[in-house]
C-alpha positions as CSV (number, residue, x, y, z in Angstrom):
1,M,32.6,-10.2,23.0
2,L,30.2,-12.1,25.4
3,P,31.8,-13.9,28.4
4,P,31.8,-17.7,28.1
5,V,28.8,-18.4,30.3
6,R,26.6,-15.7,28.7
7,R,27.9,-16.7,25.2
8,T,26.7,-20.3,25.8
9,A,23.3,-19.1,27.0
10,F,23.0,-16.9,24.0
11,V,23.7,-19.7,21.6
12,I,21.1,-22.0,23.3
13,L,18.6,-19.2,23.1
14,A,19.5,-18.5,19.5
15,L,19.0,-22.1,18.5
16,T,15.7,-22.4,20.3
17,V,14.3,-19.2,18.7
18,A,15.6,-20.1,15.3
19,A,13.9,-23.6,15.5
20,A,10.6,-22.1,16.5
21,A,10.8,-19.4,13.9
22,T,11.6,-22.0,11.2
23,A,8.7,-24.2,12.2
24,A,6.3,-21.4,12.0
25,A,7.7,-19.9,8.8
26,G,5.3,-21.8,6.4
27,A,2.3,-20.2,8.1
28,R,3.5,-16.6,7.8
29,P,2.1,-14.4,5.0
30,P,4.5,-12.2,3.0
31,L,4.7,-8.4,3.2
32,F,5.6,-6.8,-0.1
33,T,6.1,-3.1,-0.3
34,A,5.6,-0.5,-3.0
35,V,5.9,3.3,-3.5
36,V,3.7,5.7,-5.4
37,D,5.2,9.1,-6.4
38,P,3.8,10.6,-9.7
39,Y,6.1,13.6,-9.3
40,A,9.5,11.8,-8.9
41,I,8.9,9.3,-11.7
42,S,7.9,11.9,-14.3
43,G,10.9,14.2,-14.2
44,D,14.4,14.1,-15.7
45,S,15.5,11.9,-12.8
46,S,12.9,9.3,-13.3
47,E,15.4,6.5,-13.9
48,A,17.1,7.3,-10.6
49,A,13.7,7.5,-8.9
50,F,12.8,4.0,-9.9
51,A,16.3,2.8,-8.7
52,A,15.7,4.6,-5.4
53,I,12.3,2.9,-5.0
54,R,13.9,-0.5,-5.5
55,G,16.7,0.6,-3.1
56,V,14.2,1.2,-0.3
57,G,13.3,-2.5,-0.5
58,A,10.2,-2.2,-2.6
59,Q,9.2,-4.9,-5.0
60,F,6.3,-3.0,-6.7
61,V,5.6,0.6,-7.9
62,R,2.2,2.0,-8.4
63,L,1.9,4.0,-11.7
64,P,-1.1,6.3,-12.1
65,V,-2.4,6.1,-15.6
66,L,-4.5,9.0,-17.0
67,W,-6.7,7.5,-19.6
68,S,-7.6,11.0,-20.8
69,Q,-3.9,11.7,-21.7
70,I,-3.4,8.5,-23.6
71,A,-6.6,8.6,-25.6
72,P,-7.4,11.2,-28.2
73,V,-9.2,14.4,-27.1
74,S,-11.7,14.0,-30.0
75,P,-11.5,10.6,-31.6
76,S,-11.9,10.4,-35.4
77,E,-14.6,8.4,-37.0
78,G,-12.3,5.4,-37.6
79,F,-10.8,5.3,-34.1
80,D,-10.8,1.7,-32.6
81,A,-10.6,2.1,-28.8
82,S,-9.9,-1.5,-28.2
83,D,-6.9,-1.6,-30.6
84,P,-3.6,-0.6,-28.8
85,N,-2.0,0.0,-32.2
86,D,-4.5,2.7,-33.2
87,P,-2.4,5.7,-34.1
88,A,-4.6,8.0,-32.0
89,Y,-3.3,6.4,-28.8
90,Q,-0.2,8.1,-27.1
91,W,1.6,5.4,-25.2
92,H,5.1,6.9,-25.2
93,D,5.3,8.3,-21.6
94,L,3.7,5.3,-20.0
95,D,5.9,2.9,-22.1
96,S,9.0,4.7,-20.7
97,Q,7.7,4.5,-17.1
98,V,6.9,0.8,-17.4
99,Q,10.3,0.0,-19.1
100,E,12.2,2.0,-16.4
101,A,10.3,0.3,-13.6
102,V,10.9,-3.2,-14.9
103,A,14.6,-2.4,-15.6
104,A,14.9,-1.3,-11.9
105,G,13.5,-4.7,-10.8
106,L,10.0,-3.5,-9.9
107,Q,6.6,-4.9,-10.8
108,P,4.3,-2.1,-12.0
109,I,0.8,-1.7,-10.8
110,L,-1.0,0.3,-13.4
111,D,-3.8,2.4,-11.8
112,I,-6.4,3.5,-14.4
113,N,-8.0,6.9,-13.8
114,S,-9.5,10.0,-15.5
115,S,-11.7,9.1,-18.4
116,P,-11.7,11.4,-21.5
117,A,-14.7,13.7,-21.8
118,W,-16.1,11.7,-24.8
119,A,-16.1,8.5,-22.7
120,S,-18.0,10.0,-19.8
121,P,-21.7,10.6,-19.6
122,L,-21.0,13.0,-16.7
123,K,-17.9,15.2,-16.5
124,I,-17.6,18.0,-13.9
125,G,-14.3,19.6,-12.9
126,G,-12.2,16.7,-13.9
127,A,-14.4,14.1,-12.2
128,G,-17.3,12.0,-13.5
129,Y,-17.7,8.4,-14.4
130,P,-16.8,6.5,-17.6
131,D,-19.2,4.7,-19.9
132,S,-18.6,1.0,-19.1
133,T,-18.5,0.0,-22.8
134,K,-15.8,2.6,-23.5
135,L,-13.9,1.7,-20.3
136,A,-13.9,-2.0,-21.4
137,A,-12.5,-1.1,-24.8
138,F,-9.6,1.0,-23.2
139,A,-9.0,-1.8,-20.7
140,S,-8.7,-4.3,-23.5
141,A,-6.3,-2.0,-25.4
142,I,-4.0,-1.2,-22.5
143,A,-3.9,-4.8,-21.2
144,T,-3.0,-6.0,-24.7
145,R,-0.4,-3.3,-25.0
146,Y,1.3,-4.7,-21.9
147,S,0.6,-8.4,-22.4
148,G,4.2,-9.1,-23.3
149,A,3.4,-9.8,-26.9
150,S,4.9,-6.6,-28.3
151,P,8.7,-6.5,-28.7
152,G,10.3,-4.2,-26.2
153,I,7.1,-3.6,-24.2
154,P,7.2,-5.4,-20.8
155,R,4.5,-7.6,-19.4
156,V,2.3,-6.0,-16.8
157,R,0.1,-8.3,-14.6
158,Y,-1.4,-5.8,-12.0
159,W,-4.3,-3.6,-12.9
160,Q,-6.0,-1.2,-10.5
161,L,-9.3,0.4,-11.4
162,W,-9.6,4.1,-10.2
163,N,-8.2,5.9,-7.2
164,E,-10.6,6.5,-4.3
165,P,-13.9,6.0,-6.2
166,N,-15.8,6.8,-3.0
167,I,-15.0,10.5,-3.0
168,T,-16.2,13.4,-5.3
169,V,-12.8,14.5,-6.5
170,S,-12.4,11.1,-8.2
171,L,-15.9,9.9,-9.2
172,L,-19.3,11.5,-9.7
173,P,-22.0,11.1,-8.7
174,Q,-21.4,10.0,-5.1
175,F,-25.0,10.4,-4.1
176,Q,-28.4,10.6,-5.7
177,G,-31.5,11.6,-3.8
178,G,-29.4,11.4,-0.6
179,S,-28.4,7.8,-1.1
180,P,-25.0,6.5,-2.2
181,A,-24.7,6.2,-6.0
182,S,-21.0,5.7,-6.4
183,P,-21.0,2.0,-5.4
184,R,-23.5,1.1,-8.1
185,V,-21.5,3.2,-10.7
186,Y,-18.2,1.6,-9.6
187,R,-19.7,-1.9,-9.8
188,A,-20.6,-1.4,-13.4
189,M,-17.1,0.0,-14.1
190,L,-15.5,-3.0,-12.3
191,D,-17.6,-5.6,-14.2
192,A,-16.5,-4.1,-17.5
193,F,-12.9,-3.5,-16.5
194,A,-12.3,-6.9,-14.9
195,G,-13.9,-8.7,-17.8
196,A,-11.7,-7.0,-20.4
197,V,-8.4,-7.4,-18.4
198,H,-9.1,-11.0,-17.6
199,S,-10.0,-11.8,-21.2
200,V,-6.6,-10.6,-22.4
201,S,-4.9,-13.0,-19.8
202,P,-6.6,-15.0,-17.0
203,S,-3.4,-14.5,-15.0
204,N,-3.8,-10.7,-15.0
205,V,-4.6,-9.4,-11.5
206,V,-7.5,-6.9,-11.0
207,V,-7.2,-4.6,-8.0
208,A,-10.4,-3.1,-6.8
209,G,-11.3,-0.5,-4.2
210,A,-8.4,1.7,-3.3
211,L,-10.9,3.6,-1.1
212,S,-10.5,6.9,0.7
213,P,-10.6,6.1,4.5
214,F,-13.0,8.8,5.8
215,T,-16.6,10.0,5.5
216,V,-16.5,13.6,4.2
217,N,-19.4,16.0,4.0
218,Y,-18.1,19.4,3.1
219,S,-19.8,21.8,0.6
220,S,-17.1,21.1,-2.0
221,V,-16.0,17.5,-1.2
222,K,-18.2,14.6,-0.2
223,S,-17.5,10.9,0.2
224,V,-19.2,7.6,1.1
225,G,-17.5,6.0,4.1
226,P,-15.5,3.0,2.9
227,L,-17.5,0.3,4.8
228,K,-20.8,1.7,3.7
229,F,-19.4,1.9,0.1
230,M,-18.3,-1.8,0.4
231,R,-21.6,-3.0,1.7
232,E,-23.5,-1.3,-1.1
233,L,-21.0,-2.5,-3.7
234,L,-20.9,-6.1,-2.5
235,C,-24.6,-6.3,-1.5
236,M,-23.9,-7.2,2.1
237,S,-25.6,-6.1,5.3
238,G,-24.0,-4.3,8.2
239,G,-23.5,-5.7,11.7
240,S,-21.1,-8.2,13.1
241,H,-22.4,-11.0,10.9
242,P,-22.9,-9.6,7.4
243,H,-25.3,-11.4,5.1
244,P,-26.3,-10.9,1.5
245,T,-28.9,-8.3,0.7
246,C,-29.0,-8.9,-3.1
247,S,-27.3,-10.9,-5.7
248,V,-23.9,-9.8,-7.2
249,R,-20.7,-11.5,-8.4
250,L,-17.6,-9.4,-8.7
251,H,-14.6,-11.1,-10.4
252,I,-11.6,-9.4,-8.7
253,D,-8.3,-10.6,-7.4
254,V,-7.3,-8.0,-4.8
255,W,-9.1,-5.5,-2.6
256,A,-7.2,-2.4,-1.8
257,H,-7.6,0.4,0.7
258,H,-5.9,3.7,1.8
259,P,-5.9,3.6,5.6
260,Y,-4.7,7.1,6.4
261,T,-4.8,7.6,10.1
262,S,-5.2,10.6,12.3
263,G,-3.2,9.1,15.1
264,G,-0.9,6.2,15.6
265,P,-0.7,2.7,14.0
266,F,-3.4,1.2,16.3
267,H,-5.7,4.2,16.1
268,H,-9.4,3.7,15.2
269,A,-11.4,6.1,13.0
270,A,-14.1,8.0,14.8
271,N,-16.9,7.2,12.3
272,P,-18.1,3.6,12.3
273,N,-18.1,3.5,8.5
274,D,-14.4,4.7,8.2
275,V,-11.3,2.6,8.1
276,S,-8.0,3.7,9.5
277,L,-5.1,1.4,10.5
278,G,-6.9,0.1,13.6
279,D,-10.0,-0.7,11.6
280,L,-8.5,-3.0,8.9
281,P,-9.8,-6.2,10.6
282,K,-13.3,-4.9,10.1
283,M,-12.7,-4.5,6.4
284,K,-11.1,-7.9,6.2
285,A,-14.1,-9.5,7.9
286,L,-16.5,-7.9,5.5
287,L,-14.5,-9.2,2.5
288,G,-14.5,-12.6,4.1
289,A,-18.3,-12.6,4.4
290,A,-18.6,-11.5,0.8
291,L,-16.3,-14.3,-0.3
292,R,-18.4,-16.9,1.6
293,A,-21.5,-15.5,0.0
294,H,-19.9,-15.8,-3.4
295,H,-20.4,-12.1,-4.1
296,I,-16.6,-12.0,-4.7
297,V,-15.3,-14.5,-7.2
298,A,-11.5,-14.9,-6.7
299,P,-10.3,-18.3,-8.1
300,H,-6.8,-17.9,-6.7
301,G,-7.9,-16.3,-3.4
302,L,-8.6,-12.6,-2.6
303,G,-5.6,-10.4,-1.9
304,F,-5.8,-7.6,0.6
305,W,-3.5,-4.6,-0.2
306,V,-2.8,-1.1,0.8
307,T,-2.1,1.0,-2.3
308,E,-1.5,4.3,-0.6
309,F,-0.6,5.3,2.9
310,S,1.8,7.6,4.9
311,W,2.1,10.4,7.4
312,D,3.8,13.8,6.8
313,T,6.8,14.6,8.9
314,N,8.0,17.5,11.1
315,P,10.4,18.7,9.8
316,P,9.6,20.2,7.3
317,D,5.9,20.6,8.2
318,P,5.6,22.0,11.7
319,K,2.1,20.6,12.1
320,A,3.0,17.1,11.0
321,V,4.1,14.1,13.1
322,P,7.6,14.6,14.7
323,I,10.0,12.7,12.6
324,A,11.3,10.3,15.3
325,L,7.7,9.4,16.2
326,Q,6.7,9.1,12.6
327,S,9.6,6.6,11.9
328,R,8.5,4.5,14.8
329,W,4.9,4.6,13.6
330,T,6.0,3.6,10.1
331,A,7.5,0.3,11.4
332,E,4.5,-0.3,13.6
333,A,2.1,0.4,10.8
334,L,3.8,-2.2,8.6
335,Y,3.4,-4.7,11.5
336,Q,-0.2,-3.7,12.1
337,M,-1.1,-4.0,8.4
338,W,0.7,-7.4,8.1
339,R,-1.1,-8.8,11.1
340,S,-4.4,-7.5,9.7
341,G,-3.9,-9.7,6.6
342,V,-2.4,-7.1,4.2
343,T,0.3,-8.5,2.0
344,L,1.3,-5.4,0.1
345,V,1.8,-1.8,1.5
346,T,2.3,1.2,-0.8
347,W,4.0,4.4,0.6
348,W,3.1,7.8,-0.6
349,L,5.7,9.5,-1.6
350,L,9.4,8.8,-2.4
351,V,10.5,12.5,-2.0
352,D,8.9,15.4,-0.1
353,Q,7.3,18.0,-2.2
354,P,8.5,21.6,-1.5
355,Y,7.2,23.1,1.8
356,P,5.1,25.2,2.2
357,A,4.1,25.3,-1.5
358,S,2.8,21.7,-1.4
359,S,0.9,19.9,1.3
360,Y,2.8,16.6,0.8
361,Q,5.8,16.0,3.1
362,S,5.6,12.3,3.5
363,G,8.6,11.4,1.4
364,L,11.2,8.8,2.4
365,Y,13.7,11.5,1.3
366,F,13.7,15.2,2.1
367,H,13.2,17.6,-0.8
368,G,16.6,18.7,-2.2
369,P,19.4,16.9,-4.0
370,P,17.6,13.6,-4.7
371,F,18.4,10.1,-3.5
372,T,21.6,10.8,-1.5
373,P,22.2,9.1,1.9
374,A,22.2,12.5,3.5
375,S,18.7,13.3,2.3
376,R,17.1,10.1,3.6
377,K,14.7,10.4,6.5
378,P,14.7,7.9,9.3
379,T,11.5,6.8,7.7
380,W,13.6,5.3,4.9
381,T,15.2,2.8,7.3
382,A,11.9,2.1,9.0
383,F,10.3,1.3,5.7
384,R,13.2,-0.7,4.4
385,F,13.9,-2.6,7.6
386,P,10.8,-2.5,9.8
387,F,11.3,-3.8,13.3
388,V,9.0,-3.7,16.4
389,A,9.4,-5.1,19.9
390,Y,6.8,-5.2,22.7
391,E,7.3,-6.3,26.3
392,R,5.3,-9.4,27.2
393,P,5.1,-11.5,30.4
394,G,8.4,-13.3,30.8
395,G,10.1,-11.7,27.8
396,V,9.6,-9.7,24.6
397,F,7.7,-10.2,21.3
398,I,9.6,-9.1,18.2
399,W,8.6,-8.8,14.5
400,G,10.3,-7.5,11.5
401,R,11.2,-7.9,7.8
402,T,14.7,-8.1,6.4
403,P,15.7,-5.3,3.9
404,S,16.1,-7.8,1.1
405,S,12.7,-9.5,1.9
406,S,14.5,-12.8,1.8
407,A,15.7,-15.5,4.2
408,R,18.5,-14.1,6.4
409,V,19.9,-14.7,9.8
410,V,18.8,-11.8,12.0
411,R,20.5,-10.8,15.3
412,I,18.3,-9.2,17.9
413,E,20.3,-6.7,20.1
414,R,19.7,-4.7,23.2
415,R,21.3,-1.4,24.0
416,R,23.7,-1.6,26.9
417,G,25.8,1.5,27.8
418,G,27.3,2.8,24.7
419,G,26.9,-0.3,22.6
420,W,24.7,-3.2,21.7
421,Q,24.4,-6.7,23.2
422,G,23.1,-9.7,21.3
423,I,20.0,-11.4,22.9
424,G,18.9,-13.8,20.2
425,I,19.3,-15.0,16.7
426,I,16.3,-15.6,14.4
427,R,16.1,-16.9,10.9
428,A,13.8,-15.0,8.6
429,D,11.5,-16.9,6.3
430,S,11.7,-16.9,2.5
431,H,9.9,-13.5,2.4
432,G,12.1,-12.0,5.0
433,I,9.5,-12.1,7.8
434,F,10.7,-12.9,11.3
435,S,8.8,-13.0,14.6
436,A,9.3,-14.7,17.9
437,R,8.8,-14.4,21.6
438,L,12.2,-14.1,23.3
439,N,12.3,-15.4,26.9
440,V,14.8,-12.7,28.1
441,G,14.5,-10.2,30.9
442,V,13.6,-6.7,29.6
443,T,12.2,-3.5,31.1
444,A,10.2,-0.7,29.6
445,T,13.4,1.4,29.5
446,D,15.2,-1.0,27.1
447,W,15.8,-0.3,23.5
448,L,16.1,-3.2,20.9
449,R,17.1,-3.4,17.3
450,A,17.5,-6.0,14.6
451,A,20.7,-6.5,12.6
452,T,21.4,-8.5,9.4
453,G,24.7,-8.3,7.5
454,S,25.8,-4.7,7.6
455,E,22.3,-3.2,8.1
456,T,20.5,-2.5,11.3
457,S,16.9,-1.4,12.0
458,L,16.1,1.8,13.8
459,P,16.4,1.3,17.6
460,F,12.9,0.6,19.1
461,S,12.0,1.6,22.6
462,L,9.9,-0.8,24.7
463,T,8.2,2.3,26.2
464,Q,5.0,2.7,24.1
465,P,4.3,6.4,23.4
466,P,0.7,7.5,23.9
467,D,-1.5,7.8,20.8
468,R,-1.7,11.4,19.6
469,Y,-3.9,13.2,17.1
470,F,-2.2,14.4,13.9
471,D,-3.7,15.1,10.6
472,P,-1.8,12.6,8.4
473,F,-1.1,15.5,5.9
474,G,0.1,17.8,8.6
475,G,-0.7,21.5,7.9
476,G,-2.0,20.7,4.4
477,G,-4.6,18.0,5.1
């Protein structure tokens, strides 16, 4: 218990901080979270996986949709690709995933990928690009299937077109005659897809982009850097003041990116066309210029999302980010994305894949008996209850989000001896976001944490660790 004098000072500080936080609450954007894990949601424990995704505080789940597995391999002469009730379509597996996601309290984001061979003018090694007319027909069918009009089939509002269309493993061709071709191909796809999805319901949300963050030029894999891809797609120039270079109008609702980073949360990519965490403001600025030029048409405003992101951990991957550092980086990454204008962040994966057989060890749970408290990584807490604190002149700046993403009273505590001492009370806004500058004496050796109800964030050191290079996929990247 605090002594009387210190308790009075604490209450005054608490009321001051709470008032300032409440006054600013209306101006704060939300930060929703999601998880994508095609492995966990497709096995026998899929229902438990969706519950675990909701349990980590996520409100959304990204569901990869393989068009080639839903559509017939060789359509018959009477096949109607725009009719979801055509018997050649196989919806059962996706129906089950959508139903389980919604039952767990999650909003599905359906991510359409992988055209069947008969719908693609070019198909090499699983990649290629779809015929726009056939893509529109499938988009109409799937959006109608999940329009809420069919008994027992939930309504889906969020529709993402393709995963990383700026890299050869997802879409071909990337280049023609040495110049980028994928932006032009993707633009035609996007026009067809958005038109079909919006025609089923104007309230449907079309998510575009979802770009790979790096320029790649290997013999087997090549990509167009994300900013270069965007400038070509949106017909915008480079430079600090982008201007139109041609005429285009894309009807989209959200732009998404995958800002994997070979370093910490404030790290910049080496290539000027690449976008890691520290470069998100450049992408946001280009989107703003395209909006002002009316090259993007978004009647309800353009959302900015991250639909895939993570770092692998050590353990189990000895070449990945040490797990204590990775958990700190996770909280800082959520803050960095939020302050860069991102309103939804999607983590890749829920559960580690087996090491070393797989290169993916970025789960919120270790591989093993699934979804037990003992198998949670510290990352689980950092993602569910992110909290950061930075020393500032005369005090400390803090930011976080409550585990419930809802208005709560949050107690800020400082480590003292073997316990924790309260230094302020903050009221989180309706989305659970809280931030404030606390006028309290701190030093670089202090550790702070946030607490609400029975939950506490991970302790956060005011000593900022140096940026370090790590492949985000550890030894398997």
